[in-house]
C-alpha positions as CSV (number, residue, x, y, z in Angstrom):
1,X,-4.7,6.6,21.1
2,X,-4.7,4.8,17.9
3,X,-3.8,6.5,14.8
4,X,-6.4,7.5,12.2
5,X,-6.3,6.1,8.8
6,X,-4.7,8.9,7.2
7,X,-1.8,9.0,9.6
8,X,-1.3,5.3,9.0
9,X,-1.2,5.7,5.3
10,X,1.2,8.8,5.5
11,X,3.7,6.4,7.1
12,X,3.5,4.1,4.0
13,X,5.3,6.6,1.7
14,X,9.0,7.1,1.3
15,X,10.5,10.4,2.6
16,X,8.1,13.3,3.4
17,X,5.5,12.1,0.9
18,X,1.8,11.9,2.0
19,X,0.3,10.1,-0.8
20,X,1.2,8.7,-4.2
21,X,-0.2,9.4,-7.8
22,X,0.5,7.3,-11.0
23,X,-0.4,8.9,-14.5
24,X,-1.2,6.2,-16.8
25,X,-2.1,6.1,-20.5
26,X,-3.6,3.5,-22.8
27,X,-3.2,2.2,-26.3
28,X,-0.5,4.5,-27.6
29,X,-1.1,7.6,-29.7
30,X,0.6,10.7,-30.8
31,X,-0.9,13.0,-28.1
32,X,1.0,10.8,-25.5
33,X,4.3,11.3,-27.2
34,X,3.8,14.9,-28.2
35,X,1.8,16.4,-25.3
36,X,1.6,14.1,-22.3
37,X,5.2,12.9,-22.0
38,X,6.7,16.4,-22.7
39,X,4.3,18.1,-20.1
40,X,5.3,15.5,-17.5
41,X,9.1,15.8,-18.2
42,X,9.1,19.5,-18.0
43,X,8.1,19.0,-14.4
44,X,10.3,16.1,-13.7
45,X,7.3,13.5,-13.6
46,X,7.4,10.0,-15.1
47,X,4.5,7.9,-16.0
48,X,3.1,4.5,-17.2
49,X,2.3,4.0,-21.0
50,X,0.3,0.7,-21.6
51,X,0.8,-0.6,-25.1
52,X,-0.7,-3.5,-26.9
53,X,1.5,-5.1,-29.6
54,X,-0.9,-6.9,-31.9
55,X,-0.8,-4.9,-35.1
56,X,1.3,-5.8,-37.9
57,X,3.6,-2.7,-37.4
58,X,4.0,-3.4,-33.6
59,X,7.9,-3.1,-33.8
60,X,7.6,0.1,-35.5
61,X,5.1,1.2,-33.0
62,X,6.9,0.0,-30.0
63,X,10.3,1.7,-31.1
64,X,8.4,5.2,-31.0
65,X,8.4,4.7,-27.3
66,X,12.1,4.0,-26.8
67,X,12.8,7.8,-25.9
68,X,10.1,7.6,-23.0
69,X,11.7,4.4,-21.6
70,X,15.1,6.0,-21.8
71,X,13.6,9.0,-19.8
72,X,12.5,6.8,-17.0
73,X,8.6,6.2,-17.9
74,X,7.4,2.8,-17.6
75,X,6.1,1.2,-20.8
76,X,3.5,-1.5,-19.5
77,X,2.0,-4.6,-20.7
78,X,-1.6,-4.2,-22.3
79,X,-1.7,-7.7,-24.0
80,X,-1.2,-8.4,-27.7
81,X,-4.7,-8.5,-28.7
82,X,-6.4,-6.0,-26.5
83,X,-9.2,-8.5,-26.2
84,X,-12.4,-7.3,-24.4
85,X,-15.9,-8.6,-23.8
86,X,-17.6,-10.0,-27.1
87,X,-20.7,-8.0,-25.8
88,X,-19.2,-5.0,-27.3
89,X,-19.9,-6.5,-30.7
90,X,-23.0,-7.6,-32.5
91,X,-22.3,-10.2,-35.1
92,X,-23.2,-13.8,-34.0
93,X,-20.5,-15.9,-32.8
94,X,-18.1,-12.9,-32.1
95,X,-14.8,-13.6,-30.4
96,X,-13.9,-12.1,-27.1
97,X,-12.9,-12.7,-23.5
98,X,-16.0,-15.1,-23.1
99,X,-14.4,-17.5,-25.7
100,X,-11.0,-17.4,-24.2
101,X,-9.5,-19.8,-21.5
102,X,-7.0,-19.0,-18.8
103,X,-4.2,-20.7,-21.0
104,X,-5.1,-18.5,-23.9
105,X,-5.0,-15.2,-22.0
106,X,-1.8,-16.3,-20.2
107,X,-0.3,-17.0,-23.7
108,X,-1.3,-13.7,-25.0
109,X,0.2,-11.6,-22.0
110,X,3.4,-13.6,-22.2
111,X,3.8,-13.1,-25.9
112,X,3.2,-9.2,-25.3
113,X,5.8,-9.3,-22.5
114,X,8.4,-11.0,-24.9
115,X,7.8,-8.2,-27.4
116,X,7.9,-5.5,-24.8
117,X,11.2,-6.6,-23.3
118,X,12.8,-6.6,-26.7
119,X,12.6,-2.8,-26.5
120,X,11.9,-1.8,-22.8
121,X,13.8,-4.5,-20.4
122,X,12.8,-3.9,-16.8
123,X,13.3,-5.6,-13.4
124,X,9.5,-5.5,-13.0
125,X,6.6,-4.2,-15.1
126,X,2.9,-3.5,-14.4
127,X,-0.2,-4.7,-16.5
128,X,-3.3,-3.0,-17.5
129,X,-6.5,-4.9,-18.1
130,X,-8.0,-4.1,-21.6
131,X,-11.2,-2.4,-21.0
132,X,-10.6,-2.9,-17.4
133,X,-12.1,-6.4,-17.6
134,X,-10.4,-9.2,-15.5
135,X,-12.3,-12.3,-16.7
136,X,-12.3,-15.1,-19.3
137,X,-15.3,-17.2,-20.1
138,X,-18.9,-16.7,-19.4
139,X,-21.6,-17.8,-17.0
140,X,-20.8,-21.1,-15.3
141,X,-17.2,-21.0,-17.1
142,X,-16.4,-17.3,-16.1
143,X,-13.1,-17.0,-14.3
144,X,-10.8,-14.3,-13.0
145,X,-7.5,-14.1,-14.7
146,X,-6.0,-11.7,-11.8
147,X,-4.2,-14.8,-10.5
148,X,-2.2,-14.9,-13.9
149,X,-1.3,-11.3,-13.7
150,X,-0.3,-11.6,-10.2
151,X,2.1,-14.6,-11.2
152,X,3.8,-12.6,-13.9
153,X,3.6,-8.9,-12.9
154,X,4.3,-6.6,-10.0
155,X,0.9,-5.1,-10.4
156,X,-2.3,-5.1,-12.4
157,X,-4.4,-2.0,-13.0
158,X,-8.1,-2.3,-13.2
159,X,-10.7,0.3,-12.4
160,X,-12.9,1.2,-9.3
161,X,-15.8,3.1,-8.4
162,X,-15.8,7.0,-9.1
163,X,-13.1,8.6,-7.2
164,X,-11.8,5.4,-5.7
165,X,-8.1,5.0,-4.9
166,X,-5.8,2.3,-3.3
167,X,-5.0,1.7,0.3
168,X,-1.2,1.3,0.5
169,X,-1.8,-1.3,3.2
170,X,-4.6,-3.4,1.8
171,X,-4.9,-2.9,-1.9
172,X,-4.7,-5.9,-4.2
173,X,-1.6,-5.2,-6.2
174,X,-2.8,-7.4,-9.0
175,X,-6.1,-5.7,-9.3
176,X,-5.6,-2.1,-8.4
177,X,-8.4,0.6,-8.8
178,X,-7.9,3.5,-11.2
179,X,-10.0,6.6,-12.1
180,X,-10.4,7.3,-15.8
181,X,-10.3,11.0,-16.8
182,X,-12.2,11.1,-20.1
183,X,-14.0,14.4,-20.4
184,X,-13.4,15.3,-16.9
185,X,-12.8,19.0,-15.8
186,X,-9.8,20.1,-14.3
187,X,-11.4,21.2,-11.0
188,X,-12.9,17.8,-10.7
189,X,-9.6,16.0,-11.3
190,X,-8.0,18.4,-8.6
191,X,-10.8,17.7,-6.2
192,X,-10.1,14.0,-6.5
193,X,-6.2,14.5,-6.1
194,X,-7.1,16.7,-2.9
195,X,-9.1,14.1,-1.4
196,X,-6.5,11.4,-1.7
197,X,-3.7,13.8,-0.6
198,X,-5.7,14.3,2.8
199,X,-6.3,10.5,3.1
200,X,-2.7,9.4,2.0
201,X,-3.7,7.0,-0.6
202,X,-2.6,5.9,-3.8
203,X,-4.5,7.4,-6.9
204,X,-3.9,5.9,-10.3
205,X,-5.4,8.2,-13.1
206,X,-6.0,6.6,-16.7
207,X,-5.9,8.7,-19.9
208,X,-6.2,7.8,-23.4
209,X,-5.9,10.8,-25.7
210,X,-5.0,14.4,-24.7
211,X,-7.5,16.1,-26.6
212,X,-9.9,14.6,-29.1
213,X,-13.4,13.6,-28.9
214,X,-13.1,9.8,-28.1
215,X,-11.9,8.9,-24.7
216,X,-10.2,12.4,-24.6
217,X,-8.9,14.5,-21.7
218,X,-8.8,18.2,-22.7
219,X,-5.3,19.6,-22.9
220,X,-6.1,22.6,-20.6
221,X,-7.5,20.1,-17.9
222,X,-4.5,18.0,-18.3
223,X,-2.3,20.9,-17.9
224,X,-4.1,22.0,-14.8
225,X,-3.6,18.6,-13.2
226,X,0.1,18.9,-13.9
227,X,0.2,22.3,-12.3
228,X,-1.5,21.1,-9.2
229,X,0.9,18.1,-8.9
230,X,3.7,20.5,-9.4
231,X,2.6,22.7,-6.6
232,X,2.3,19.6,-4.3
233,X,5.5,17.8,-5.3
234,X,6.7,18.0,-1.7
235,X,3.9,15.9,-0.5
236,X,2.7,13.9,-3.7
237,X,4.8,11.0,-4.8
238,X,4.1,11.2,-8.8
239,X,5.8,7.8,-10.0
240,X,5.0,4.9,-12.6
241,X,2.9,2.0,-11.4
242,X,5.5,-0.5,-11.2
243,X,7.8,1.7,-9.0
244,X,4.9,2.5,-6.5
245,X,3.9,-1.1,-6.5
246,X,7.4,-2.5,-5.8
247,X,7.7,0.0,-2.9
248,X,4.4,-1.3,-1.3
249,X,5.4,-4.9,-2.0
250,X,8.8,-4.6,-0.5
251,X,8.1,-2.1,2.3
252,X,4.6,-1.8,3.3
253,X,2.5,-4.9,2.6
254,X,5.0,-7.4,3.5
255,X,5.1,-5.8,7.1
256,X,1.4,-6.5,7.2
257,X,1.8,-10.3,6.7
């Protein structure tokens, strides 16, 4: 009898874990430092904080995340300029991903990496596509920059369909699916987590602010998610994106080649 998909996925994870969850945070703000990180650390969890470094005070902003780096969290690459589609803007001739080349985006992410490495040296780091967008150019010149991320990073986090997660055997580590949690209720978050525990997959959750109106995850719902992860800690591996990706690259996907 051939194993079902969940049994195959269970075998992909270290120890007695049945699935993996990565908690990720974008763009840097006080709620990540004051609510998210302490809430995770109180339960022994580590996450990934994706920072852009394009503002004039970028050194000061990066330095604020040094305690998180020292506590074992991953500080990930989110480019220098956080460039998204120019379709977000209305003025004629606006700049955006459509006006960039592959060389432009590669220079941006490598400069971001140089800046991050000054504060957060790592053997490997993951990348998050700003606005979940993975292209440069438009129309006939539109190209994916996923191959550039694959060349320089252990993983790249994109976005998938609602509730979608990653097969440990078959996911593209350079373009991983994630689930944004903006304005999502705790029972909905827990339902997605439960679904992936049963299937043995890797769920990447994306947050911006804890609380707050724009791109916010209510603190009560955030705490409910952490409580579920705490109860299931024997079966759920909660780890930064780069750590899970390195495990899959070295122990699971290599065996499939």
